[in-house]
Residue frames relative to the residue before (quaternion, step in Angstrom):
aa qw qx qy qz dx dy dz
M 1.0000 0.0000 0.0000 0.0000 0.00 0.00 0.00
A 0.4918 -0.6647 0.4746 0.3016 3.57 -0.93 0.86
T 0.6336 -0.5460 0.3898 0.3855 3.53 -1.23 0.59
T 0.6414 0.5333 -0.3333 0.4395 3.59 0.97 -0.83
D 0.6435 0.5123 -0.3244 0.4671 3.59 1.04 -0.74
R 0.6347 0.5185 -0.3289 0.4692 3.58 1.00 -0.80
Q 0.6454 0.5094 -0.3187 0.4716 3.55 0.99 -0.81
A 0.6463 0.5212 -0.3199 0.4564 3.60 0.98 -0.84
T 0.6500 0.5090 -0.3127 0.4698 3.57 1.03 -0.81
T 0.6465 0.5173 -0.3164 0.4630 3.57 0.96 -0.85
L 0.6658 0.4910 -0.3010 0.4743 3.57 0.95 -0.87
A 0.6391 0.5315 -0.3300 0.4474 3.57 0.96 -0.85
L 0.6475 0.5101 -0.3155 0.4701 3.57 0.97 -0.85
A 0.6449 0.5221 -0.3231 0.4552 3.58 0.95 -0.85
H 0.6679 0.4842 -0.2997 0.4792 3.59 0.94 -0.87
A 0.6388 0.5320 -0.3271 0.4493 3.58 1.00 -0.81
L 0.6564 0.5022 -0.3069 0.4719 3.59 0.97 -0.85
S 0.6297 0.5276 -0.3275 0.4667 3.57 1.07 -0.73
A 0.6463 0.5099 -0.3160 0.4716 3.58 1.00 -0.83
A 0.6373 0.5386 -0.3256 0.4447 3.57 1.02 -0.82
E 0.6052 0.5593 -0.3500 0.4454 3.58 1.09 -0.66
R 0.6831 0.4560 -0.2727 0.5010 3.58 1.22 -0.51
G 0.6119 -0.5872 0.3413 0.4053 3.58 1.26 0.19
L 0.5340 0.6203 -0.4034 0.4092 3.58 1.26 0.33
A 0.3228 -0.7565 0.5398 0.1790 3.59 -0.68 1.10
V 0.1129 -0.8408 0.5292 -0.0145 3.57 -0.77 1.05
I 0.1197 -0.7389 0.6559 0.0975 3.53 -1.41 0.36
P 0.5169 -0.6232 0.4689 0.3529 3.63 -1.15 0.44
L 0.1684 -0.7739 0.6049 0.0826 3.56 -1.15 0.77
S 0.4349 -0.6606 0.5422 0.2838 3.53 -1.23 0.51
R 0.7149 -0.4332 0.3198 0.4461 3.59 -1.29 -0.01
T 0.6391 0.5286 -0.3228 0.4560 3.60 1.24 -0.39
K 0.4897 -0.6724 0.3971 0.3879 3.57 1.36 -0.04
L 0.5409 0.5897 -0.4098 0.4378 3.57 1.28 0.22
P 0.6482 -0.4960 0.3779 0.4369 3.61 -1.18 0.42
A 0.4703 -0.7256 0.4350 0.2512 3.56 -0.80 1.06
L 0.7097 0.4410 -0.2618 0.4829 3.59 1.09 -0.60
R 0.4056 -0.7194 0.5169 0.2251 3.54 -0.80 1.04
S 0.5679 -0.6048 0.4341 0.3510 3.55 -1.08 0.73
P 0.4445 -0.6917 0.4946 0.2816 3.62 -0.89 0.84
H 0.6749 0.4771 -0.2813 0.4876 3.58 1.29 -0.28
H 0.3067 0.8037 -0.4746 0.1865 3.58 1.29 0.14
D 0.7775 0.3344 -0.1667 0.5059 3.59 0.93 -0.87
D 0.4505 0.6828 -0.4672 0.3356 3.59 1.23 0.10
P 0.4912 -0.6686 0.4596 0.3169 3.62 -0.89 0.80
D 0.7822 0.0905 -0.0524 0.6142 3.59 1.12 -0.63
P 0.1430 -0.8623 0.4788 0.0818 3.60 0.32 1.26
G 0.3208 -0.7523 0.5200 0.2465 3.60 1.13 -0.47
R 0.5291 -0.6100 0.4714 0.3547 3.58 -1.17 -0.54
C 0.0725 0.8146 -0.5666 0.1009 3.55 0.61 1.14
H 0.1490 -0.7883 0.5941 0.0582 3.55 -0.92 0.98
G 0.7682 -0.3236 0.1683 0.5261 3.53 1.10 0.72
E 0.4248 0.7231 -0.4582 0.2945 3.57 1.28 -0.04
C 0.6088 0.5758 -0.3533 0.4159 3.60 1.18 -0.52
G 0.4974 -0.6917 0.4040 0.3332 3.60 1.25 -0.24
R 0.6159 0.5386 -0.3558 0.4518 3.60 1.26 -0.08
L 0.5222 -0.6235 0.4830 0.3244 3.55 -1.28 0.38
G 0.6194 0.5772 -0.4025 0.3480 3.55 -1.26 0.41
H 0.5239 0.6426 -0.4073 0.3830 3.58 1.13 0.59
G 0.5932 -0.6176 0.3632 0.3672 3.57 1.07 0.73
V 0.8469 -0.0991 0.0793 0.5164 3.57 -0.94 -0.91
Y 0.5902 0.5776 -0.3815 0.4154 3.59 1.17 -0.37
D 0.5963 0.5236 -0.3636 0.4879 3.59 1.31 -0.08
A 0.4771 0.7261 -0.4224 0.2583 3.58 1.21 -0.48
S 0.0229 0.8084 -0.5825 0.0820 3.54 -0.97 0.92
T 0.3194 -0.7049 0.5934 0.2211 3.52 -1.36 0.37
D 0.5176 0.6465 -0.4076 0.3848 3.57 1.30 -0.03
P 0.4629 -0.7157 0.4387 0.2846 3.64 -0.54 1.09
A 0.6519 0.5126 -0.3281 0.4524 3.61 0.94 -0.82
R 0.6538 0.5045 -0.3067 0.4732 3.57 0.98 -0.83
I 0.6496 0.5165 -0.3201 0.4568 3.60 0.97 -0.83
R 0.6449 0.5019 -0.3224 0.4778 3.59 0.98 -0.81
Q 0.6177 0.5383 -0.3400 0.4615 3.59 1.06 -0.72
L 0.6513 0.5168 -0.3130 0.4590 3.59 0.96 -0.89
F 0.6984 0.4590 -0.2771 0.4741 3.59 0.88 -0.92
A 0.6118 0.5418 -0.3563 0.4529 3.59 1.09 -0.63
A 0.6738 0.4806 -0.2863 0.4828 3.57 1.12 -0.67
A 0.7607 0.2559 -0.1535 0.5765 3.58 1.28 -0.30
P 0.0333 -0.8557 0.5163 0.0070 3.62 0.53 1.14
W 0.6083 0.5392 -0.3528 0.4634 3.59 1.28 -0.07
A 0.4494 0.7001 -0.4528 0.3206 3.60 1.24 -0.08
T 0.1002 -0.7985 0.5919 0.0449 3.56 -0.99 0.85
G 0.7718 0.2130 -0.1481 0.5805 3.56 1.26 0.17
Y 0.2665 -0.7463 0.5817 0.1836 3.52 -1.31 -0.11
G 0.2981 -0.7390 0.5793 0.1713 3.51 -1.21 0.63
I 0.2781 -0.7416 0.5899 0.1574 3.54 -1.15 0.70
A 0.3727 -0.7528 0.5029 0.2037 3.57 -0.56 1.19
C 0.3129 -0.7545 0.5529 0.1648 3.57 -0.94 0.93
G 0.7783 0.4055 -0.2664 0.3987 3.53 -1.31 0.36
L 0.6165 0.5694 -0.3478 0.4180 3.59 1.24 -0.12
P 0.5364 -0.5929 0.4690 0.3752 3.61 -1.15 0.51
P 0.5981 -0.1084 -0.7797 -0.1501 1.56 -2.31 0.93
H 0.6522 0.5647 -0.3165 0.3945 3.60 1.18 -0.41
H 0.1726 -0.7935 0.5572 0.1737 3.62 1.14 -0.58
L 0.0068 -0.8846 0.4658 -0.0218 3.49 0.99 1.07
I 0.0948 -0.7328 0.6724 0.0441 3.52 -1.17 0.86
G 0.1665 -0.7998 0.5705 0.0843 3.58 -0.78 0.98
V 0.1538 -0.7540 0.6327 0.0868 3.57 -0.86 0.98
D 0.1391 -0.8197 0.5554 0.0174 3.56 -0.33 1.33
L 0.1248 -0.7901 0.5994 0.0299 3.55 -0.47 1.27
D 0.1838 -0.8337 0.5182 0.0507 3.53 -0.16 1.37
T 0.2592 -0.7603 0.5727 0.1635 3.56 -1.22 0.49
K 0.6029 0.6112 -0.3417 0.3824 3.59 1.26 -0.17
S 0.5970 0.6109 -0.3558 0.3791 3.59 1.21 -0.21
G 0.5171 -0.6514 0.4159 0.3677 3.59 1.24 -0.09
T 0.6555 0.4559 -0.3163 0.5123 3.60 1.27 0.16
D 0.4676 -0.6436 0.5253 0.3022 3.54 -1.27 0.42
S 0.2047 -0.8292 0.5093 0.1056 3.55 0.10 1.29
S 0.6070 0.5478 -0.3609 0.4486 3.61 1.07 -0.61
A 0.6503 0.4989 -0.3065 0.4839 3.57 1.02 -0.82
A 0.6309 0.5324 -0.3323 0.4562 3.57 1.04 -0.77
L 0.6503 0.4992 -0.3189 0.4757 3.59 1.01 -0.77
R 0.6324 0.5208 -0.3361 0.4646 3.60 0.99 -0.76
E 0.6460 0.5180 -0.3204 0.4601 3.59 0.99 -0.81
L 0.6367 0.5158 -0.3206 0.4752 3.57 1.02 -0.80
A 0.6443 0.5307 -0.3163 0.4508 3.57 1.00 -0.86
L 0.6613 0.4935 -0.3030 0.4768 3.60 0.99 -0.81
R 0.6891 0.4990 -0.2859 0.4410 3.55 0.92 -0.93
H 0.7926 0.3019 -0.1426 0.5103 3.58 0.98 -0.86
L 0.4642 -0.7461 0.4007 0.2593 3.55 1.30 0.40
F 0.5307 0.5665 -0.4827 0.4055 3.56 0.60 1.13
T 0.2550 -0.7387 0.6055 0.1503 3.54 -1.32 0.41
I 0.3992 -0.6841 0.5477 0.2696 3.57 -0.94 0.85
P 0.3351 -0.7641 0.5126 0.2028 3.62 -0.58 1.08
D 0.6397 -0.4750 0.4166 0.4378 3.54 -1.32 0.15
T 0.1666 0.7884 -0.5664 0.1727 3.55 -0.70 1.08
V 0.6838 -0.4379 0.3613 0.4585 3.57 -1.30 -0.05
V 0.0450 -0.7703 0.6360 0.0045 3.56 -0.96 0.95
V 0.1388 -0.7865 0.5996 0.0519 3.56 -0.77 1.08
L 0.2807 -0.7630 0.5650 0.1406 3.57 -0.83 1.06
T 0.2827 -0.7726 0.5488 0.1481 3.56 -0.85 1.00
P 0.6413 -0.5476 0.3647 0.3948 3.62 -1.15 0.47
S 0.6808 0.4924 -0.2934 0.4560 3.61 1.13 -0.56
G 0.6187 -0.5618 0.3426 0.4292 3.58 1.28 -0.04
G 0.5239 0.6306 -0.4153 0.3941 3.57 1.27 0.10
R 0.3069 -0.7340 0.5739 0.1942 3.54 -1.34 -0.04
H 0.1951 -0.7287 0.6424 0.1352 3.53 -1.22 0.65
L 0.1581 -0.7687 0.6143 0.0826 3.57 -0.76 1.06
W 0.2442 -0.7754 0.5688 0.1247 3.55 -0.83 1.04
L 0.0191 0.7869 -0.6152 0.0444 3.56 -0.80 1.06
S 0.3561 -0.7219 0.5556 0.2080 3.54 -1.22 0.52
G 0.2314 -0.7932 0.5515 0.1145 3.57 -0.88 0.96
P 0.6272 -0.5151 0.4047 0.4213 3.59 -1.24 0.20
P 0.5809 -0.6300 0.3865 0.3410 3.60 -1.04 0.67
D 0.7426 0.4097 -0.2291 0.4777 3.61 1.12 -0.57
V 0.6240 0.5075 -0.3427 0.4855 3.60 1.24 0.36
V 0.2124 -0.7739 0.5873 0.1054 3.57 -0.87 0.99
V 0.1515 -0.7880 0.5939 0.0578 3.58 -0.50 1.22
P 0.3064 -0.7766 0.5177 0.1870 3.63 -0.63 1.04
N 0.5466 -0.5578 0.4960 0.3796 3.55 -1.31 0.24
S 0.0710 0.7844 -0.6151 0.0360 3.57 -1.12 0.61
A 0.2042 -0.7639 0.6032 0.1045 3.54 -1.25 0.54
G 0.8617 0.0047 -0.0412 0.5057 3.54 -0.51 1.22
R 0.4618 0.6902 -0.4595 0.3150 3.63 1.18 0.06
L 0.6610 0.4995 -0.3072 0.4682 3.56 1.01 -0.81
A 0.7174 -0.2551 0.1992 0.6169 3.56 1.03 -0.92
P 0.6281 -0.5299 0.3837 0.4214 3.63 -1.11 0.46
G 0.8109 0.2545 -0.2047 0.4855 3.55 -0.91 0.97
I 0.6714 0.4367 -0.3031 0.5165 3.59 1.27 -0.01
D 0.0517 -0.7866 0.6153 -0.0087 3.55 -0.61 1.20
I 0.2472 -0.7649 0.5803 0.1304 3.55 -1.13 0.69
R 0.1633 -0.7568 0.6268 0.0875 3.54 -0.97 0.95
G 0.0480 0.8058 -0.5833 0.0905 3.53 -0.55 1.24
A 0.8344 -0.1497 0.1229 0.5160 3.55 -1.14 -0.66
G 0.7966 0.2458 -0.2130 0.5095 3.56 -0.82 1.02
G 0.6690 0.4590 -0.2971 0.5035 3.58 1.30 -0.05
Y 0.1936 -0.7739 0.5860 0.1423 3.55 -1.29 0.01
L 0.3273 -0.7094 0.5932 0.1943 3.52 -1.34 0.44
V 0.4709 -0.6320 0.5222 0.3258 3.58 -1.08 0.66
G 0.3818 -0.7673 0.4750 0.1996 3.55 -0.68 1.10
P 0.5714 -0.5913 0.4374 0.3641 3.59 -1.12 0.61
G 0.7048 0.3845 -0.3295 0.4968 3.53 -0.92 0.99
S 0.5374 0.6204 -0.4041 0.4038 3.59 1.28 -0.20
R 0.2366 -0.7479 0.6048 0.1376 3.55 -1.12 0.77
T 0.0647 -0.8040 0.5911 -0.0064 3.57 -0.75 1.08
E 0.7379 -0.3927 0.2998 0.4598 3.55 -1.33 -0.09
H 0.7538 0.4010 -0.1974 0.4817 3.57 1.11 -0.66
G 0.7631 -0.3155 0.1999 0.5274 3.60 1.21 -0.05
V 0.6120 -0.5676 0.4308 0.3432 3.54 -1.35 -0.24
Y 0.3582 -0.6983 0.5812 0.2150 3.53 -1.11 0.80
G 0.0567 0.8089 -0.5827 0.0540 3.59 -0.99 0.79
T 0.5356 -0.6219 0.4570 0.3428 3.56 -1.17 0.48
A 0.5251 -0.6155 0.4875 0.3283 3.54 -1.15 0.68
P 0.6153 -0.5697 0.3848 0.3857 3.60 -1.02 0.72
G 0.8295 0.2416 -0.1888 0.4668 3.54 -0.99 0.90
T 0.6943 0.4756 -0.2914 0.4549 3.62 1.22 0.05
A 0.4980 0.6962 -0.4240 0.2957 3.60 1.18 -0.36
H 0.7035 0.4774 -0.2766 0.4479 3.60 1.02 -0.71
L 0.5623 0.6363 -0.3761 0.3707 3.59 1.25 -0.29
A 0.3832 -0.6537 0.5886 0.2817 3.53 -1.31 0.38
P 0.6113 -0.5323 0.4023 0.4255 3.63 -1.10 0.44
A 0.3592 -0.7553 0.5117 0.1966 3.59 -0.70 1.11
A 0.6066 -0.5637 0.4165 0.3753 3.55 -1.19 0.56
C 0.4713 -0.6690 0.4986 0.2857 3.56 -0.96 0.91
P 0.4820 -0.6637 0.4764 0.3167 3.63 -0.78 0.91
P 0.5700 -0.6360 0.3887 0.3457 3.63 -0.86 0.89
S 0.6537 0.5171 -0.3290 0.4439 3.59 0.96 -0.80
L 0.6512 0.4859 -0.3133 0.4917 3.57 1.05 -0.70
L 0.6198 0.5566 -0.3434 0.4336 3.57 0.99 -0.83
R 0.6379 0.5279 -0.3318 0.4519 3.59 0.98 -0.79
L 0.6492 0.5134 -0.3183 0.4622 3.58 1.07 -0.71
L 0.6721 0.5214 -0.2952 0.4351 3.58 1.10 -0.65
L 0.6405 0.5332 -0.3262 0.4462 3.57 1.19 -0.47
P 0.5326 -0.6209 0.4522 0.3555 3.61 -1.05 0.62
P 0.5788 -0.5801 0.4223 0.3874 3.60 -1.10 0.51
P 0.6159 -0.5508 0.3921 0.4044 3.60 -1.11 0.57
R 0.4732 -0.6769 0.4836 0.2899 3.53 -0.99 0.81
R 0.3329 -0.7116 0.5813 0.2120 3.54 -1.15 0.67
Y 0.3080 -0.8124 0.4773 0.1314 3.51 -0.72 1.08
G 0.3597 -0.7770 0.4633 0.2285 3.57 1.20 -0.28
L 0.3785 0.7203 -0.5008 0.2950 3.60 1.12 0.47
T 0.1358 -0.7872 0.5984 0.0624 3.56 -1.00 0.78
P 0.6539 -0.5134 0.3648 0.4193 3.61 -1.16 0.41
T 0.6542 0.5229 -0.3271 0.4377 3.60 1.08 -0.62
S 0.6810 0.4729 -0.3050 0.4685 3.62 1.17 -0.40
V 0.8313 -0.0568 0.0607 0.5496 3.61 0.51 -1.06
G 0.4612 -0.7269 0.4201 0.2872 3.59 1.22 -0.07
D 0.7258 -0.4265 0.3217 0.4333 3.51 -1.39 0.03
H 0.5954 0.5731 -0.3721 0.4226 3.59 1.07 -0.65
G 0.6492 0.5113 -0.3127 0.4682 3.57 0.99 -0.82
Q 0.6278 0.5259 -0.3264 0.4721 3.56 1.01 -0.82
G 0.6544 0.5250 -0.3112 0.4464 3.56 0.99 -0.83
L 0.6400 0.5175 -0.3250 0.4658 3.58 1.04 -0.75
V 0.6273 0.5244 -0.3327 0.4699 3.58 1.03 -0.78
Q 0.6706 0.4943 -0.2986 0.4656 3.58 0.91 -0.91
F 0.5953 0.5693 -0.3511 0.4452 3.56 1.13 -0.70
V 0.6673 0.4780 -0.2916 0.4911 3.60 1.01 -0.83
L 0.6500 0.5365 -0.3224 0.4309 3.60 0.93 -0.86
A 0.6825 0.4946 -0.2852 0.4564 3.60 1.11 -0.62
A 0.4547 0.7113 -0.4410 0.3048 3.60 1.26 -0.01
H 0.2609 -0.7276 0.6145 0.1582 3.53 -1.19 0.72
E 0.6786 -0.4602 0.3600 0.4451 3.55 -1.28 0.25
G 0.7277 0.3700 -0.3002 0.4934 3.55 -0.87 0.97
Q 0.7816 0.2435 -0.1518 0.5538 3.59 1.22 -0.34
R 0.4022 0.7557 -0.4546 0.2460 3.58 1.28 0.04
N 0.6916 0.4586 -0.2829 0.4810 3.60 0.84 -0.94
T 0.6374 0.5404 -0.3297 0.4392 3.56 0.99 -0.84
R 0.6800 0.4804 -0.2906 0.4716 3.58 0.87 -0.94
L 0.6514 0.5131 -0.3226 0.4564 3.56 0.96 -0.85
F 0.6499 0.5154 -0.3169 0.4599 3.59 0.93 -0.86
W 0.6609 0.5072 -0.3083 0.4593 3.58 0.91 -0.92
A 0.6732 0.4976 -0.2985 0.4584 3.60 0.89 -0.96
A 0.6588 0.5045 -0.3133 0.4618 3.59 0.97 -0.83
C 0.6180 0.5376 -0.3416 0.4609 3.60 1.03 -0.75
R 0.6642 0.4930 -0.3068 0.4708 3.59 0.91 -0.93
A 0.6439 0.5316 -0.3308 0.4398 3.57 0.97 -0.83
Y 0.6833 0.4666 -0.2962 0.4771 3.62 0.88 -0.86
E 0.6381 0.5270 -0.3325 0.4522 3.59 1.00 -0.75
D 0.7263 0.4212 -0.2285 0.4928 3.57 1.12 -0.72
G 0.5717 -0.6501 0.3596 0.3481 3.57 1.27 0.19
I 0.6481 0.5036 -0.3365 0.4617 3.63 1.21 0.24
G 0.2845 0.8087 -0.4787 0.1896 3.57 1.25 0.28
P 0.7032 0.4601 -0.3010 0.4508 3.63 0.65 -0.98
A 0.6743 0.4953 -0.3027 0.4565 3.60 0.98 -0.79
L 0.7248 0.4500 -0.2427 0.4618 3.58 1.14 -0.59
V 0.4141 0.7315 -0.4699 0.2696 3.62 1.22 -0.12
A 0.7030 0.4736 -0.2876 0.4458 3.61 0.71 -1.05
P 0.6764 0.4710 -0.3206 0.4667 3.67 0.82 -0.82
L 0.6501 0.5081 -0.3302 0.4585 3.59 1.01 -0.73
V 0.6214 0.5262 -0.3419 0.4692 3.58 1.03 -0.73
E 0.6660 0.4943 -0.3115 0.4639 3.60 0.88 -0.88
A 0.6342 0.5206 -0.3309 0.4661 3.58 1.01 -0.78
A 0.6566 0.5105 -0.3098 0.4608 3.57 0.98 -0.85
L 0.6142 0.5374 -0.3448 0.4639 3.60 1.05 -0.74
N 0.6434 0.5296 -0.3202 0.4506 3.59 1.03 -0.76
T 0.6849 0.4711 -0.2947 0.4713 3.60 1.10 -0.56
G 0.6500 -0.5423 0.3149 0.4292 3.59 1.27 -0.18
L 0.5088 0.6147 -0.4483 0.4029 3.60 1.21 0.02
T 0.4590 -0.6408 0.5234 0.3237 3.56 -1.20 0.40
E 0.6457 -0.5190 0.3734 0.4174 3.58 -1.20 0.38
R 0.6311 0.5390 -0.3367 0.4448 3.56 1.00 -0.80
E 0.6564 0.5036 -0.3110 0.4678 3.60 0.92 -0.88
A 0.6672 0.5180 -0.3046 0.4401 3.56 0.91 -0.97
R 0.6925 0.4712 -0.2907 0.4625 3.58 0.83 -0.94
A 0.6226 0.5324 -0.3442 0.4587 3.61 1.04 -0.67
T 0.6556 0.5063 -0.3095 0.4670 3.59 0.98 -0.83
I 0.6615 0.4966 -0.3051 0.4720 3.59 0.95 -0.87
A 0.6323 0.5242 -0.3296 0.4656 3.58 1.02 -0.78
S 0.6301 0.5245 -0.3315 0.4668 3.60 1.03 -0.75
A 0.6443 0.5138 -0.3175 0.4692 3.57 1.01 -0.81
A 0.6277 0.5353 -0.3362 0.4543 3.57 1.01 -0.78
R 0.6773 0.4835 -0.2928 0.4709 3.57 0.88 -0.94
M 0.6400 0.5449 -0.3240 0.4343 3.59 0.99 -0.84
T 0.7404 0.3835 -0.2119 0.5097 3.58 1.05 -0.72
G 0.5893 -0.6342 0.3471 0.3608 3.57 1.26 0.36
H 0.5591 0.5843 -0.4009 0.4304 3.58 1.16 0.55
R 0.4971 -0.6288 0.5025 0.3241 3.52 -1.29 0.34
P 0.4181 -0.7150 0.4852 0.2803 3.64 -0.68 0.98
């Protein structure tokens, strides 16, 4: 490895450790901005959807950590890394990245200003990372019980969003096109809270369930809405209660899919939702 590459790796590790001290979970990146560690399941005929449960390294953002020993282990396994990625959506910051691109031929900054005027929000003072291509990454903090998805150009042309399951290239990273760095006067800031009006734009539209009075009736619709209104700490309880009522009223089987979708909207996983509904079925003397 060339001396310059070794220096880049050493600097990347130092920046990654510094980010971890601020509560930001990190992974090593290559010069291409992709995770530096290859998936251990790359050659498996049926890799499945392992998120690190196998215990090996190479699962992208699922390897991300704030533990210094773990971070050094990741970089030791990828001595060619010249940058680091910061995983979005994780506590304590629940980071949301607003990526203002310059390569799309549109003025993404102007598009964001127009959205702010139209929807009455202001971008607060926050961390701004300058990209080698002239773009900007705005760091915002989301609520702990809201899952912001990744998107590309959905908000406006040239504006990409990095949310849960995504990552941002950290300042100090060296890539094929140059070095990422914080904008003057923003490095000391913490990610500012995402304005509520902007947060609503970042979330997917409510799912339509297609229920009709002839299938489960207004009562079924009401049970779905009851689950959708759940906050963190009451999601399983509300889902269990709604599923029990549905089975007691004879519409349990017809309402399983809508209840699962409603639970996914509140942040539960499909596995959790189906397990809770199955428990309700058994509790009411029905077969799940």
